[in-house]
C-alpha positions in Angstrom: 1.7 35.3 -11.8 -1.8 34.1 -12.8 -2.2 36.9 -15.3 0.6 34.9 -17.4 -0.7 33.1 -20.1 2.2 31.6 -21.0 2.9 30.2 -17.4 -0.7 28.8 -17.5 -0.1 26.9 -21.0 3.4 25.6 -19.5 1.6 24.4 -16.1 -1.1 22.9 -18.2 1.3 21.1 -20.8 2.9 19.6 -17.7 -0.1 18.2 -16.2 -1.4 17.1 -19.2 1.8 15.3 -19.5 2.1 13.8 -16.0 -1.7 12.5 -17.2 -0.6 10.8 -20.3 2.3 8.9 -18.9 -0.3 7.5 -16.4 -2.9 6.4 -18.4 -1.1 3.5 -20.6 0.5 2.3 -17.1 -1.4 -0.8 -17.3 1.0 -2.9 -15.0 -0.5 -0.9 -12.2 -4.3 -2.2 -12.4 -5.8 0.1 -9.6 -6.6 2.8 -11.7 -8.3 4.8 -9.1 -5.0 4.9 -6.9 -3.8 8.1 -8.4 -0.3 8.6 -6.4 1.3 8.9 -10.0 -0.6 12.0 -10.4 0.7 13.8 -7.3 3.4 15.9 -9.7 0.4 17.5 -11.3 -1.2 18.4 -8.5 0.5 21.6 -7.8 0.1 22.7 -11.2 -3.8 22.1 -11.2 -4.5 23.7 -7.6 -2.6 26.9 -9.2 -4.4 27.1 -12.2 -7.8 26.6 -10.1 -6.8 29.1 -7.9 -5.9 31.6 -10.6 -9.2 31.0 -12.2 -10.8 31.7 -9.0 -9.0 35.0 -8.2 -10.0 36.0 -11.6 -13.3 35.2 -11.2 -13.6 37.2 -8.0 -11.6 40.0 -9.3 -14.4 40.9 -12.2 -17.1 41.1 -9.3 -18.3 44.4 -8.1 -15.8 45.3 -5.1 -18.6 45.3 -2.3 -19.0 41.4 -3.3 -15.7 40.1 -3.6 -15.1 39.1 -0.1 -18.2 37.6 0.4 -17.6 35.5 -2.7 -14.3 34.2 -1.8 -15.6 33.4 1.7 -18.4 31.3 0.1 -15.9 30.1 -2.5 -13.9 28.8 0.3 -16.4 27.5 2.7 -17.8 25.5 -0.4 -14.4 24.1 -1.0 -13.5 23.3 2.5 -17.1 21.4 3.2 -16.8 19.4 -0.3 -13.1 18.2 0.6 -14.3 17.1 4.1 -17.4 15.4 2.9 -15.5 13.8 0.2 -12.7 12.8 2.7 -15.2 11.3 5.1 -16.9 9.5 2.5 -13.7 8.1 1.2 -12.1 7.2 4.5 -9.6 9.8 4.3 -9.6 10.0 8.0 -9.5 6.4 8.6 -6.3 5.8 6.8 -4.3 5.3 10.0 -6.4 2.6 11.4 -6.9 1.2 8.0 -3.2 1.0 7.1 -1.7 0.4 11.0 -1.2 -3.4 10.6 1.7 -2.6 8.1 3.4 -1.0 11.0 2.4 -3.6 14.1 3.5 -6.2 11.4 6.7 -5.0 10.4 7.6 -4.1 14.4 7.0 -7.5 14.8 9.1 -9.0 12.0 11.7 -6.7 13.5 11.5 -8.8 16.8 12.0 -12.2 14.9 15.5 -13.8 13.9 17.9 -11.2 12.1 18.6 -13.8 9.6 14.6 -14.2 8.8 13.3 -13.7 5.2 9.9 -13.1 4.1 8.1 -14.8 1.5 5.3 -12.1 0.9 3.7 -9.8 -1.3 1.5 -7.3 -0.2 4.2 -6.6 2.9 7.2 -6.7 0.8 7.9 -3.2 1.2 6.8 -2.4 5.0 8.7 -5.4 6.2 12.1 -3.8 4.7 11.0 -0.6 5.9 10.3 -1.5 9.6 12.3 -4.4 10.2 15.2 -4.3 7.9 14.4 -7.9 6.8 14.7 -9.7 3.6 12.0 -10.2 1.4 10.9 -12.2 -1.7 7.6 -12.0 -3.5 5.8 -14.6 -4.0 4.2 -14.0 -7.1 7.7 -13.8 -8.5 8.5 -17.7 -7.8 7.5 -19.8 -10.7 4.7 -22.5 -9.9 6.3 -25.8 -8.9 9.5 -23.8 -7.7 8.4 -23.0 -4.1 10.4 -25.5 -2.4 13.2 -24.4 -4.3 12.9 -20.9 -3.3 12.5 -21.8 0.4 15.9 -23.9 -0.1 17.7 -21.2 -1.8 16.8 -18.9 1.1 18.4 -21.6 3.6 21.6 -22.0 1.4 22.4 -18.5 1.8 21.7 -18.3 5.6 18.4 -17.4 5.7 15.3 -18.7 7.9 12.4 -18.4 5.7 9.0 -17.3 6.8 5.9 -17.0 4.7 3.6 -13.6 5.6 0.3 -13.2 4.2 -3.0 -10.9 4.4 -5.8 -13.3 4.5 -7.3 -12.5 1.0 -3.7 -13.6 -0.3 -3.9 -17.3 1.1 -6.2 -18.5 -1.3 -4.2 -16.8 -4.2 -1.2 -18.7 -2.8 -2.5 -21.9 -2.5 -3.9 -21.6 -5.9 -0.6 -20.9 -7.5 1.5 -23.8 -5.6 -1.2 -26.2 -5.4 0.4 -29.2 -4.9 3.5 -28.4 -3.4 4.7 -29.6 0.0 4.2 -26.0 1.6 1.8 -25.0 -1.1 -1.6 -25.7 1.0 -0.8 -23.6 4.1 -2.3 -26.7 5.9 -0.7 -25.9 9.1 -1.0 -23.5 12.0 0.6 -19.9 11.9 3.4 -19.1 14.4 1.8 -15.9 14.9 -1.3 -13.4 13.6 -0.4 -9.9 13.9 -3.5 -8.0 13.1 -5.3 -10.4 11.0 -1.9 -11.0 8.9 -0.6 -14.6 9.0 3.2 -15.5 9.7 3.9 -18.9 8.8 7.1 -20.8 9.7 8.1 -23.9 7.3 9.9 -25.6 10.3 6.5 -25.8 11.9 5.3 -28.0 8.9 7.5 -30.6 9.8 7.0 -30.4 13.4 3.2 -30.8 13.1 3.9 -34.0 10.8 6.2 -35.2 13.3 3.2 -35.2 16.1 4.1 -31.9 17.7 1.7 -29.3 18.6 2.2 -26.1 17.0 0.5 -23.0 18.7 -0.4 -19.8 17.1 0.7 -16.5 19.0 -2.4 -13.6 18.6 -1.5 -10.0 18.7 -3.9 -7.3 18.4 -2.9 -3.9 18.5 -6.0 -2.5 16.6 -8.7 -1.4 18.9 
């Protein structure tokens, strides 16, 4: 009912309320990631379509269809161009490691628990394994967190994106495992998995090797 002013105003109010809830959400610092605005997209699209239809209906009958065709082609062209420039069509390749790492984690011991951050959700989804966010561990308490997992029958692992490792080292500098100064047990599509037991093995003179897996070509 694009000719209903009351409906249009309600749609505008809903979209504006959604945006108002999003703007002060400073906890999530990636302002450009607009998934929180998804509820507002349908009202915006409906209103945009209504404006377009109303504008075309005001044109002479002979130019309505060509005008609609031109507007549709222009919209599709803009969306395809924007999507290409912003890697929309490469999302599968860019995000594939979440699945490949999760599937590898699923092959690890059932009692495995991963101290991670960026992969905390995907590990639970693909591997059904427990995760602990390392950013939630107080500075100076990394060993305590590892010991806690062991006491509860879990086998702890550390799992990081490469960009996470410097942040992890800085947060837990001076702690036994904080330097990550032993070889990872596995590296899956650039994501490293460290076994704290390998730390002790290396200190005892054993050779620790890294299993490298590449699923992205």
